[in-house]
Backbone bond lengths (Angstrom), bond angles and torsions (degrees), N, CA, C in turn:
res aa  C-N    CA-C-N  psi(-1)  N-CA   C-N-CA  omega(-1)  CA-C   N-CA-C  phi
1 X - - - 1.452 - - 1.520 107.90 -
2 X 1.325 115.45 85.63 1.452 119.54 -173.89 1.531 113.30 -121.66
3 X 1.328 116.33 20.17 1.464 121.35 178.81 1.515 108.46 -134.84
4 X 1.322 116.38 144.92 1.457 121.16 178.59 1.522 110.22 -114.80
5 X 1.332 115.80 138.46 1.466 119.82 170.23 1.520 109.15 -81.10
6 X 1.323 115.54 -45.24 1.462 121.75 172.63 1.517 108.66 -162.53
7 X 1.320 115.45 154.62 1.462 122.19 -177.45 1.526 107.19 -155.61
8 X 1.309 116.14 85.03 1.458 122.92 -172.00 1.520 112.63 -57.95
9 X 1.336 118.17 -40.19 1.462 121.74 -176.14 1.531 113.94 -103.92
10 X 1.333 117.34 13.47 1.476 122.04 -179.73 1.526 111.47 52.30
11 X 1.334 116.75 51.38 1.467 121.53 -176.50 1.530 113.09 -100.61
12 X 1.330 118.17 -11.36 1.461 120.54 -179.07 1.518 109.83 -107.03
13 X 1.331 116.19 127.27 1.457 121.95 177.04 1.525 107.85 -94.26
14 X 1.328 117.35 105.43 1.464 121.26 -176.64 1.527 112.49 -97.15
15 X 1.340 118.32 11.88 1.462 119.71 -178.29 1.528 114.37 -127.90
16 X 1.317 119.58 -25.29 1.470 120.88 -173.77 1.527 112.21 -111.43
17 X 1.339 117.21 -65.66 1.469 119.57 -175.75 1.521 113.56 -115.80
18 X 1.325 118.19 -0.28 1.466 123.22 173.27 1.522 112.35 52.99
19 X 1.325 115.09 47.89 1.458 120.09 179.43 1.526 110.21 -134.11
20 X 1.317 113.82 157.30 1.458 123.03 175.03 1.518 107.66 -95.40
21 X 1.327 117.75 128.45 1.459 122.27 175.84 1.522 108.23 -120.20
22 X 1.327 115.94 117.33 1.466 120.91 -178.07 1.519 110.97 -63.97
23 X 1.322 116.40 137.11 1.463 120.78 173.98 1.520 111.18 -101.62
24 X 1.349 116.10 -11.30 1.469 121.03 -179.76 1.527 109.27 -133.61
25 X 1.324 117.09 140.00 1.458 122.26 174.50 1.524 109.20 -70.36
26 X 1.338 116.98 139.57 1.455 120.52 178.21 1.514 112.72 168.99
27 X 1.318 114.75 -171.21 1.462 123.09 177.06 1.528 107.19 -100.28
28 X 1.329 116.16 130.79 1.458 122.05 -175.90 1.531 110.09 -124.25
29 X 1.319 115.65 141.99 1.461 122.51 171.16 1.529 106.97 -98.72
30 X 1.332 115.80 123.49 1.461 121.57 -176.94 1.523 108.36 -120.11
31 X 1.316 115.24 128.61 1.458 121.67 179.12 1.527 108.38 -131.40
32 X 1.331 116.41 125.84 1.463 122.53 -179.55 1.522 108.18 -122.36
33 X 1.330 116.37 125.70 1.464 122.40 -179.56 1.523 108.54 -127.78
34 X 1.327 116.33 131.09 1.464 121.83 176.29 1.530 107.88 -130.15
35 X 1.320 116.43 131.22 1.471 120.94 172.40 1.520 106.92 -96.97
36 X 1.331 115.89 121.77 1.462 121.12 -175.50 1.513 110.25 -131.79
37 X 1.335 116.50 167.73 1.456 121.05 -173.21 1.520 114.68 -110.62
38 X 1.324 119.60 4.82 1.456 118.68 -173.25 1.523 111.43 -141.12
39 X 1.305 114.51 171.92 1.461 121.00 -174.72 1.522 112.35 -89.75
40 X 1.333 113.74 172.40 1.462 122.94 169.93 1.530 113.54 59.03
41 X 1.311 114.72 65.17 1.461 120.09 175.77 1.523 109.57 -128.09
42 X 1.307 115.23 154.52 1.455 122.72 170.46 1.526 107.00 -117.47
43 X 1.308 116.59 134.21 1.451 122.36 176.21 1.520 107.39 -110.87
44 X 1.332 116.65 125.05 1.458 122.08 -174.14 1.519 112.16 -118.27
45 X 1.319 115.91 144.15 1.461 122.71 161.90 1.517 105.70 -103.31
46 X 1.321 116.17 125.98 1.461 122.55 177.98 1.522 109.84 -108.32
47 X 1.322 115.89 139.64 1.466 122.94 172.39 1.523 106.88 -119.32
48 X 1.315 116.23 121.58 1.474 122.30 178.35 1.529 112.16 50.77
49 X 1.340 117.23 39.88 1.456 122.22 174.30 1.514 116.39 89.13
50 X 1.351 118.70 3.48 1.464 121.44 -179.53 1.532 110.47 -127.42
51 X 1.322 116.11 140.58 1.462 120.69 179.23 1.528 110.65 -66.94
52 X 1.336 116.45 128.60 1.471 120.83 178.25 1.525 112.19 -117.26
53 X 1.331 116.85 -14.72 1.464 120.88 177.71 1.520 107.69 -151.98
54 X 1.339 115.99 140.82 1.465 120.25 -176.82 1.518 109.75 -143.10
55 X 1.327 115.15 141.35 1.461 121.45 173.08 1.513 107.35 -126.98
56 X 1.334 116.92 126.43 1.456 122.71 176.63 1.516 108.94 -99.00
57 X 1.334 115.77 137.70 1.451 120.95 -179.72 1.516 109.14 -133.72
58 X 1.335 115.94 131.42 1.460 119.26 178.89 1.523 112.57 -119.11
59 X 1.331 118.45 9.30 1.465 121.12 178.32 1.522 109.70 -68.51
60 X 1.326 116.83 132.05 1.463 121.10 -175.46 1.524 113.26 -83.78
61 X 1.295 118.93 -19.95 1.467 121.58 -177.26 1.525 110.80 -81.55
62 X 1.331 115.85 173.42 1.457 119.72 172.63 1.513 106.59 -60.47
63 X 1.311 116.09 127.94 1.448 120.08 -166.98 1.518 109.98 -154.50
64 X 1.323 116.75 142.71 1.459 121.27 172.94 1.521 108.66 -85.61
65 X 1.321 116.38 131.88 1.455 122.22 173.41 1.520 105.84 -110.37
66 X 1.325 116.47 131.53 1.463 121.46 -174.26 1.516 109.47 -131.44
67 X 1.332 115.56 134.08 1.465 121.01 172.56 1.520 107.06 -133.86
68 X 1.338 115.76 139.87 1.458 121.16 -177.53 1.519 108.99 -140.14
69 X 1.338 115.34 149.43 1.462 119.78 176.32 1.523 108.93 -155.32
70 X 1.324 115.32 154.55 1.466 122.97 171.43 1.526 105.12 -104.55
71 X 1.338 116.86 124.42 1.462 121.20 -168.15 1.529 110.29 -133.32
72 X 1.334 115.56 139.07 1.469 121.98 170.51 1.525 107.28 -83.09
73 X 1.330 116.92 123.68 1.458 121.77 176.32 1.514 110.03 -121.56
74 X 1.307 115.58 140.94 1.455 122.10 169.26 1.521 107.53 -96.07
75 X 1.323 116.99 157.57 1.458 119.48 173.93 1.523 108.11 -55.19
76 X 1.310 117.55 135.27 1.480 128.97 -177.03 1.528 114.08 85.47
77 X 1.343 120.34 -10.08 1.464 119.82 170.84 1.525 108.09 -64.10
78 X 1.329 116.07 147.70 1.464 118.30 -179.52 1.531 111.73 -127.34
79 X 1.329 113.93 153.04 1.463 123.31 -177.50 1.524 108.76 -122.26
80 X 1.341 115.82 136.05 1.460 122.41 175.90 1.522 109.01 -135.03
81 X 1.317 116.85 157.21 1.450 122.25 174.58 1.517 110.04 -116.44
82 X 1.341 116.54 139.55 1.460 121.37 179.32 1.519 110.22 -135.25
83 X 1.329 115.54 140.89 1.452 122.75 172.70 1.526 107.17 -110.13
84 X 1.324 116.27 124.20 1.461 122.25 -177.70 1.524 109.20 -106.46
85 X 1.316 117.14 126.58 1.459 123.94 -179.51 1.523 109.26 -88.03
86 X 1.335 117.11 119.42 1.468 121.38 -179.16 1.523 113.00 -105.26
87 X 1.323 117.38 18.41 1.459 119.67 176.57 1.525 109.11 -143.16
88 X 1.310 116.16 173.39 1.462 120.59 -172.56 1.525 113.70 -79.29
89 X 1.315 118.55 -15.61 1.456 121.04 -176.10 1.514 113.69 -78.76
90 X 1.310 114.82 175.48 1.450 122.37 178.18 1.518 109.81 -89.85
91 X 1.310 116.26 139.78 1.460 121.61 176.54 1.519 108.44 -102.83
92 X 1.320 116.28 131.92 1.453 121.21 173.89 1.515 107.91 -107.90
93 X 1.326 116.13 125.97 1.465 122.54 177.44 1.518 107.73 -97.35
94 X 1.332 116.70 131.98 1.455 121.26 176.38 1.512 108.44 -88.07
95 X 1.328 116.44 120.51 1.456 121.67 -177.35 1.517 112.85 -84.13
96 X 1.306 114.37 -178.27 1.453 121.45 -179.05 1.511 110.61 104.83
97 X 1.312 116.51 139.16 1.468 120.80 -172.61 1.523 113.87 -64.99
98 X 1.313 118.51 -16.08 1.460 120.61 177.87 1.529 111.79 -92.21
99 X 1.340 117.76 -5.47 1.458 120.85 -174.56 1.519 113.85 -116.83
100 X 1.321 118.42 -43.18 1.465 123.21 179.88 1.517 107.73 -133.66
101 X 1.343 115.92 119.60 1.464 118.27 -173.68 1.521 111.50 -162.52
102 X 1.331 114.60 163.96 1.455 121.82 169.13 1.525 106.43 -122.23
103 X 1.316 114.65 137.37 1.472 121.39 177.93 1.514 107.50 -124.54
104 X 1.338 116.28 126.32 1.459 121.14 -179.07 1.520 108.34 -130.97
105 X 1.334 115.81 125.24 1.462 120.59 -179.75 1.518 109.60 -132.94
106 X 1.332 116.14 132.73 1.468 121.16 174.15 1.522 107.28 -77.34
107 X 1.346 117.04 122.24 1.459 120.54 -175.54 1.524 112.61 -110.75
108 X 1.323 118.28 -11.29 1.476 120.63 176.95 1.516 109.85 -161.51
């Protein structure tokens, strides 16, 4: 995830560590979607280096995996997305902002 559609508060680093760092304390809605080509994956949302939400997918076809959570963040908390491979094969991620993306919105 190295491209931004928009980032009003400059909270996403798309060149160094590819993470969102909150600049304001609040409640955030986080949605992570990855289009992949293989089975047995876990998609994680991490907060400050620890998994806080996980979706397991075992569909073998090209498939969107989606995980979402509502999270309390303090200023300087950071969010990352990780895809975990649970089988011996190679996973291909389909790029493009309409196929694999993270969406983060402050809702309160």
